[in-house]
Each structure stands twice: as C-alpha cells, then as structure tokens.
C-alpha positions in Angstrom: 7.3 -17.8 31.0 10.2 -19.7 32.0 8.3 -23.1 30.6 8.5 -22.0 27.3 11.4 -22.1 25.1 10.2 -18.3 23.6 8.4 -15.5 25.7 7.4 -14.6 22.2 7.3 -16.4 18.9 6.1 -14.3 15.6 5.0 -16.1 12.4 6.2 -13.5 9.5 8.9 -11.1 9.1 7.6 -8.4 7.5 7.4 -5.0 8.5 5.1 -5.4 11.3 6.6 -9.0 12.5 9.9 -7.3 12.4 9.2 -4.3 14.2 7.3 -6.4 16.9 10.1 -9.1 17.3 12.9 -6.1 17.7 11.0 -4.0 20.7 10.2 -6.9 22.5 13.6 -8.1 22.5 14.5 -4.5 23.4 12.3 -5.1 26.5 13.9 -8.1 27.4 11.9 -10.8 26.1 13.5 -13.8 24.4 12.0 -13.6 20.7 11.9 -16.0 17.8 10.4 -15.2 14.0 9.5 -17.7 11.2 9.7 -16.6 7.5 8.7 -18.6 4.5 9.5 -16.4 1.7 11.4 -13.1 2.2 12.8 -10.7 5.0 10.6 -7.2 5.2 7.6 -8.6 3.6 5.4 -7.8 1.0 6.0 -3.9 1.2 10.0 -4.2 0.9 10.1 -7.1 -1.7 6.9 -6.9 -4.0 5.1 -3.7 -2.5 5.6 -0.5 -1.4 9.4 0.2 -1.9 9.8 -1.6 -5.6 6.8 0.0 -6.5 7.7 3.3 -5.6 11.0 2.7 -7.2 8.6 2.1 -10.7 7.1 5.1 -10.1 10.0 6.8 -10.1 11.5 5.9 -13.0 8.3 6.5 -14.9 8.2 9.9 -13.9 11.5 10.9 -15.7 9.4 10.6 -19.0 7.7 13.8 -17.9 11.0 15.4 -16.8 12.2 14.9 -20.1 9.4 16.4 -21.8 9.4 19.2 -19.8 12.8 20.0 -19.8 13.0 21.9 -22.8 11.0 24.5 -21.0 13.7 25.3 -19.2 16.1 25.9 -21.8 17.5 22.2 -22.1 18.0 20.0 -25.0 19.3 16.5 -24.9 18.9 13.5 -27.1 16.1 11.0 -27.9 15.7 9.4 -24.3 15.8 5.5 -24.4 14.6 3.3 -21.9 15.5 -0.1 -20.7 13.4 -2.1 -18.7 15.8 -4.8 -18.0 18.2 -2.4 -16.4 15.4 -1.0 -13.9 14.3 -4.2 -12.9 18.1 -5.5 -12.2 18.6 -2.4 -10.4 15.8 -2.7 -8.0 16.5 -6.6 -7.5 19.5 -5.4 -6.4 18.1 -2.8 -4.3 15.4 -5.4 -2.8 18.3 -7.9 -1.9 20.3 -5.0 0.0 17.2 -4.2 1.8 16.5 -8.2 2.7 20.3 -8.3 4.4 19.6 -5.0 6.3 16.4 -6.7 7.8 18.4 -9.8 8.7 21.1 -7.7 10.5 18.2 -6.0 12.5 16.9 -9.1 13.8 20.7 -10.5 14.6 21.1 -7.4 16.4 18.2 -7.5 18.6 18.8 -11.0 19.6 16.0 -12.2 17.8 16.4 -15.7 16.6 15.3 -16.5 12.9 13.9 -19.5 11.4 13.6 -19.8 8.0 10.7 -22.1 7.0 6.8 -22.7 7.3 5.5 -22.2 10.6 2.2 -24.0 11.5 0.7 -23.8 14.9 0.2 -27.2 17.1 -1.7 -25.7 19.8 -2.0 -22.2 21.3 1.7 -22.9 22.6 3.4 -24.9 20.3 5.0 -24.2 16.7 6.2 -26.3 14.2 8.6 -25.0 11.7 9.1 -26.9 8.2 12.2 -25.8 6.6 12.0 -28.1 3.9 12.9 -31.7 3.2 13.5 -33.5 6.3 14.2 -30.3 8.2 11.8 -30.0 10.8 11.5 -27.8 14.3 9.0 -28.0 17.0 9.3 -25.1 19.7 7.2 -23.6 22.5 6.4 -20.0 23.2 4.1 -18.1 26.0 2.9 -15.5 23.2 2.0 -16.2 19.5 1.9 -13.2 17.4 0.4 -13.9 13.5 2.2 -11.3 11.2 1.8 -13.1 7.9 0.3 -10.5 5.8 -1.8 -11.2 2.7 -1.7 -12.4 -0.8 -3.4 -11.3 -4.4 -6.6 -12.8 -4.8 -7.5 -13.7 -8.2 -11.0 -14.4 -9.5 -12.0 -17.6 -10.5 -13.1 -16.4 -14.5 -12.2 -18.3 -17.6 -8.9 -17.7 -18.4 -7.5 -16.2 -15.3 -4.3 -18.5 -15.5 -3.3 -15.9 -18.1 -2.9 -13.0 -15.7 -0.4 -11.6 -13.3 -0.8 -10.4 -10.3 1.4 -7.4 -8.6 3.9 -10.0 -7.1 4.7 -11.2 -10.9 4.8 -8.0 -12.4 7.7 -6.6 -10.7 9.8 -9.5 -12.4 8.2 -9.1 -15.8 11.1 -10.0 -18.4 10.0 -7.1 -20.8 8.0 -3.8 -20.8 4.5 -5.1 -22.5 3.6 -2.4 -25.6 -0.2 -2.9 -24.3 -1.3 -3.8 -20.6 -5.0 -4.1 -19.4 -4.9 -3.6 -15.2 -7.9 -4.6 -13.8 -8.9 -3.2 -10.4 -9.6 0.3 -8.8 -7.2 0.4 -5.5 -4.0 1.6 -4.9 -2.2 -1.1 -6.8 -4.2 -0.8 -9.9 -4.4 2.6 -10.1 -0.8 3.3 -9.2 0.5 0.3 -12.1 -1.6 2.0 -14.6 0.4 4.9 -13.9 3.8 3.3 -13.9 3.2 1.3 -17.3 1.7 4.3 -18.9 4.4 6.7 -18.0 6.9 4.1 -19.1 5.5 3.7 -22.7 2.9 1.3 -22.6 -0.7 1.7 -24.0 -2.6 1.3 -20.9 -6.3 0.4 -20.2 -7.8 0.2 -16.6 -10.9 -2.1 -16.3 -13.1 -1.2 -12.8 -16.4 -2.9 -12.2 -17.4 0.4 -10.3 -18.0 4.1 -11.5 -14.9 5.8 -10.0 -12.1 3.9 -8.4 -10.0 4.3 -5.5 -13.5 4.0 -2.9 -12.9 5.4 -0.1 -11.0 8.6 -1.1 -12.9 12.1 -1.5 -14.9 12.0 -4.5 -13.8 15.3 -5.9 -10.2 14.3 -5.6 -10.8 11.2 -7.5 -12.7 12.4 -10.1 -10.0 15.0 -10.5 -7.4 11.9 -11.2 -9.8 10.4 -13.7 -9.5 13.2 -15.5 -5.4 13.5 -15.4 -5.4 9.9 -16.2 -7.3 10.4 -19.5 -4.8 13.1 -20.5 -2.1 11.0 -19.8 -3.8 8.5 -22.5 -4.9 5.9 -20.2 -8.1 4.3 -21.4 -10.6 4.0 -17.9 -13.2 1.0 -18.6 -15.4 2.3 -15.7 -18.4 -0.1 -14.6 -17.0 -2.9 -16.4 -16.3 -6.4 -15.6 -14.0 -9.0 -17.2 -16.1 -11.9 -17.9 -13.1 -14.1 -19.3 -9.7 -14.2 -21.1 -9.0 -15.6 -24.3 -5.3 -16.4 -25.1 -4.8 -15.0 -29.0 -2.5 -15.9 -32.0 -1.2 -12.2 -31.8 2.5 -11.9 -30.7 2.4 -8.6 -28.7 -1.5 -8.7 -28.2 -1.5 -12.2 -27.5 -4.4 -11.9 -24.9 -8.2 -10.6 -25.4 -10.6 -9.2 -22.3 -14.1 -10.0 -22.8 -16.0 -7.5 -20.9 -19.7 -7.7 -19.3 -21.0 -5.1 -21.6 -19.7 -6.9 -24.7 -16.3 -5.4 -25.2 -13.1 -6.5 -25.7 -9.6 -5.2 -24.7 -6.6 -7.0 -26.5 -2.9 -6.6 -24.7 0.0 -8.3 -24.3 -0.4 -8.9 -20.3 -3.3 -8.6 -17.8 -2.5 -7.2 -14.2 -5.1 -8.2 -11.5 -5.3 -6.0 -9.1 -8.8 -6.8 -7.8 -8.0 -7.0 -3.9 -5.5 -9.1 -1.6 -6.9 -11.8 1.3 -5.4 -12.5 4.5 -2.6 -15.4 4.2 -4.0 -17.8 7.0 -4.5 -20.5 5.2 -2.5 -24.0 6.7 -1.2 -21.8 9.9 -3.0 -24.2 12.2 -5.2 -21.6 13.6 -8.0 -24.4 13.8 -6.1 -26.3 16.2 -6.2 -23.5 18.5 -10.0 -22.1 18.1 -8.9 -18.8 16.5 -11.3 -16.9 15.2 -11.5 -15.7 11.6 -14.0 -13.1 10.0 -16.0 -13.4 6.6 -12.7 -12.8 4.7 -10.3 -15.1 6.5 -9.2 -12.1 8.6 -8.1 -12.8 12.4 -10.5 -11.1 14.3 -8.5 -9.0 17.3 -9.7 -6.4 19.9 -8.0 -3.1 20.1 -5.1 -4.7 21.6 -4.4 -6.9 18.5 -5.8 -9.7 20.4 -7.3 -12.6 19.3 -10.3 -14.6 20.8 -7.1 -16.8 22.2 -5.9 -14.8 25.1 -2.2 -15.6 24.2 -2.4 -15.3 20.0 -2.4 -11.9 18.6 -2.2 -10.8 15.1 -1.3 -7.5 13.4 -1.0 -6.0 9.8 -2.8 -7.3 6.9 -3.9 -10.3 8.1 -6.4 -8.6 10.5 -7.5 -6.6 7.7 -8.1 -3.5 9.6 -6.3 -0.8 7.8 -3.9 -2.3 5.3 -0.9 0.1 5.2 2.6 -0.6 6.2 3.1 2.0 8.9 -0.2 1.1 10.3 1.3 -2.4 10.7 4.2 -1.0 12.4 2.2 1.0 14.7 0.6 -2.0 15.7 3.5 -3.9 16.4 4.7 -1.0 18.5 1.4 -1.0 20.7 1.6 -4.6 21.0 5.2 -4.9 22.4 4.5 -2.2 25.0 1.2 -4.3 25.8 3.1 -7.4 26.5 6.5 -6.7 27.6 6.8 -3.1 29.1 3.7 -2.9 31.2 1.8 -0.3 29.1 -1.2 -1.7 27.8 -1.3 0.4 24.6 -4.7 0.2 22.1 -3.7 0.7 18.4 -5.1 4.1 17.1 -6.6 3.8 13.7 -7.9 7.6 13.5 -6.6 10.0 11.0 -3.9 7.8 9.3 -2.3 9.6 6.4 -2.2 8.0 3.4 -0.9 8.3 -0.1 -1.3 6.7 -3.6 1.3 7.1 -6.0 -0.8 7.5 -9.3 0.7 10.2 -11.5 -0.2 12.9 -10.3 -0.2 11.5 -6.8 -2.6 11.7 -3.9 -2.3 12.0 -0.5 -5.1 12.5 2.3 -5.6 12.7 6.1 -8.7 12.7 8.0 -12.2 12.6 6.8 -13.3 13.0 3.3 -16.2 15.5 2.6 -18.6 13.2 2.2 -17.7 11.4 5.8 -17.6 14.8 7.1 -21.2 15.7 6.1 -22.4 12.4 7.2 -20.7 12.9 10.8 -21.0 16.4 11.5 -23.7 17.8 9.1 -22.4 21.5 9.1 -19.0 21.4 7.4 -16.7 24.3 5.3 -14.9 22.8 2.5 -12.0 25.3 1.0 -10.5 23.9 -2.1 -8.0 25.2 -4.7 -7.1 24.3 -8.2 -4.0 25.6 -10.0 -0.9 24.9 -12.4 2.0 24.4 -10.5 4.5 26.9 -11.1 7.2 24.0 -12.5 4.5 23.6 -15.2 4.0 26.9 -16.7 7.0 27.0 -19.0 6.1 23.8 -20.3 3.2 22.8 -22.4 2.1 20.3 -19.5 -1.4 21.3 -18.5 -1.8 19.3 -15.4 -3.6 20.9 -12.7 -3.1 20.3 -9.1 -6.3 20.3 -6.5 -6.1 21.0 -2.6 -8.8 20.7 -0.2 -9.5 21.1 3.7 -12.8 19.7 5.2 -13.8 22.3 8.1 -15.9 21.5 11.0 -18.2 24.6 11.1 -19.3 24.6 14.8 -15.7 24.4 15.9 -13.2 25.0 13.4 -11.4 22.3 13.7 -10.1 20.9 10.4 -11.3 17.3 9.8 -9.4 16.4 6.5 -6.8 17.7 4.3 -6.8 16.1 0.6 -4.5 17.1 -2.3 -3.6 15.5 -5.8 -0.8 16.9 -7.3 3.0 16.7 -7.4 4.8 16.4 -3.9 1.5 15.6 -2.5 2.5 12.7 -0.4 5.3 15.0 1.4 3.0 17.8 2.0 0.3 15.7 3.7 2.7 13.9 5.9 3.2 17.5 7.5 0.0 18.5 7.7 -1.0 15.0 9.2 0.4 16.4 12.2 -1.4 19.4 12.5 -4.8 17.1 11.7 -4.0 14.6 14.1 -3.4 17.7 16.9 -6.7 18.8 16.3 -5.7 22.1 14.7 -8.2 24.7 13.4 -8.7 26.4 10.6 -7.7 29.6 12.6 -4.2 27.9 13.2 -3.6 27.0 9.4 -4.6 30.8 8.8 -1.7 32.0 11.1 0.7 29.6 9.7 2.9 32.1 7.4 3.3 30.8 3.6 6.4 29.5 1.8 6.3 31.2 -0.9 5.9 29.9 -3.9 5.1 26.7 -3.2 2.1 24.4 -3.9 1.9 23.7 0.0 1.3 27.7 0.9 -2.2 27.0 -0.7 -3.4 25.2 2.6 -2.4 27.9 4.7 -4.1 30.8 2.4 -7.4 28.9 1.6 -10.1 31.4 1.7 
C-alpha cells in the first residue's frame, strides 16, 4: 500500500462517497476524494433535501385552509416562489460547507475536478484549464451517482429535468410532469400545492411501480381530489413550442390527446453517470443500463475497483448508499468483510399525502409465501375532523400466516414516513403480529392503528 499515493481514492463526493471517505480515514487509511460538481451529490443539491423543503412549502396551503376549523382567522395568504428558492439555495450552500468541513476534519484530501481512471491504480483529475493532477491509489471507489435520462423525442429540448426544476425563475401556472416514479409524483404534489395546475402523464396503468398496489390506487384517488389531472397509460410523442405566453408548450400524446402548459418536467428515470470515467481502460464490467456490476461487497470484476450508490443501480436511495459505504469501509480497512444488506429497507415517497413502506407488498408476499393475512384500516385522521378536508389515511400490515411474522408495513397519510421509520426496526427484527398486538397504543394517534388492527 505504501507504493501508492493513497490507500483509497474516491470518485464522487455525494452521500456515499463522503461517508466511505470519512470512515476509511477513521480506520487510518490515506484517503482522497474527487468531485467535479457539488459536495453532497444529488441528495443534498438537487434531490432529497431541497425536494423535501419544497414539499414542506407546498403543504402550507392545506394548513391555511384547515386553520379556520380550529378557530383561526387570518388575511389572504400569499406565496413568493422567488423567496422560497432563495432561502432553499442558502440552505444548500450551508450544507455544502458542512460536507467540506466533514472531509477536512477527517483528514481526507479533496480534489475539485473531473476524475478519470487511466488504469486500475492511476487517476487523472482535470480541474479545468491547465490544472491537472495524476495520483495513484491502492483501492478505487466509484460513487458518482446517476443523472436524469431524457428520452429522444421531438421537442425534448423544451423540457426540464428535476435538476432545473429547483432553479426555475418563476412558478408556472400550468405544469406537465412526465413520469410515475418518486420524482414525478413528488413534484406533481409540490407544484399543485403551490398553486399550479398539474397534469401527470405516465405510460403505465398506475404510478409508483414496486409499491403496494392498494396504496398506489389510494394515492391516485387522493391526487385527483387535489386537482391533479392523471393521464395514465399515455405516452408523450412530441413537445411543441407554441405562441402562448403562459402556456407556451403543447404535449402530443399517443392517444391523440394534448396537454398545454408552461413547463414540462421529465422524470422518466435516471442513468448511472459512468461516461468518460475511464472504466474501459480498466476492464470494468457494466450492466444493461450502464451500471457498474458489483458483488455483495460492492466490488467490481476488477479486484481493487469498487462502486456504491446509484452508479450500481441496486437500490437507489441515499441511506442505502451510506450503508454500502459503511460496509465497504469495514471490508477494506477494518478487517471485517461486511456484505451489503438490501432486505427490508424502509422508504418513503413525499407525495401529498405521503407514502411510506417497509418490507414486502401484498403482491410480493403472496408470491413468496402463499398464505398471508392482510390487516388494513382506512380512516379520517382526527386533525381533519374539524375541517372540510376529506382525506383518508390507509394503513396496512402483511403477515405470514404460518409464522405470524410481519412481512410488510405500509401507510399512506400524514406522518407516514415518521411512523414507518419506527416500524422498520420491528420488521427488520422479525416481529410477529402478536408482538404488534402486545404493544400498547398511543392514543389518539394515527400510528396506534398498527397495533390495534384486527
């Protein structure tokens, strides 16, 4: 290891790359990391964090409407998009500084520039202009994440991705969101909550593929109640620029329909950001989607080149990338070979209302276990009973009939992510329905439904 400049060189300073760098340095390794864009990666800059801030902003519309039911009166509320974006930008800049401080305090050297592999142990960093560095490392970690994938349809140059959505100069009156994953569904709720008229176009019969079907269907009902126009089983064939001022774009759908809007947000997927990394110089194997193929320890087919996070296209969530980073650091520098555990990972969609889940869906449980018991409850949350908001919460437990073990917990409704995070511990530990029943309820809460289901 002393023959190299570093024991570990990390390409990408997102959540996974920064965690791996810090942990490896904590074990005594000589570590450097290269980042060409922004510290914190997608999550901090154009992903989870700013998106959640926008979700919080959009939820105030409901809060204002519901306040009168509790005796509050106030003047007509007004929203300022520019102020929201400026405040969001300041917070992201603050977080960038925190990430830089974390690397500095851990003794990790930061290279700001584009890193490229020349061979399995040599990295070239281009910082722009004539500034260029070349270093060697015993181990290489690729943690560059992914990038929005825009389809090659006529007029796609008029569309924006989620990256640009965070920096729009004004809130459009009408927005078309194309895509039915986390990003599309969340942004549809954000724009609708802030006052835009929203159309969501998705090619399948129901969005959020992979989540429990009953939960997905219930969310579709709630989104329609909120005025979001769902165009399911529809594909955009082209985007036309029109002469209108506010509605300056027109989407042409494959069913002959059209959608007029001021902005088109494409959220139809992301691809691993592997272009021009020099992987071909090292013989690193890629999968069908361009992802780096790795084993259970995050090692590629080249013994000293590793990859974590979205670039591996395994389970593309920030906490998963951080978990993979921790496992990798233990494996390489703590003498503790630690495989990645992707089972029973809790996740949330910050839709409106929010959705959260851990474990198997009803469909997956029936396919894997056969006989399962399903417990569910639909109810109107106590907070809404004094308002005209008719939103209903859905909670659901999937239980293996033979063992009584809880295979999955799902919720659509206020505070679902906060509630499911706690239940994720129980599901991960293998808790049974009897264990849930034995827990005393906290009343009155929505969470108590999970321990009172019959």
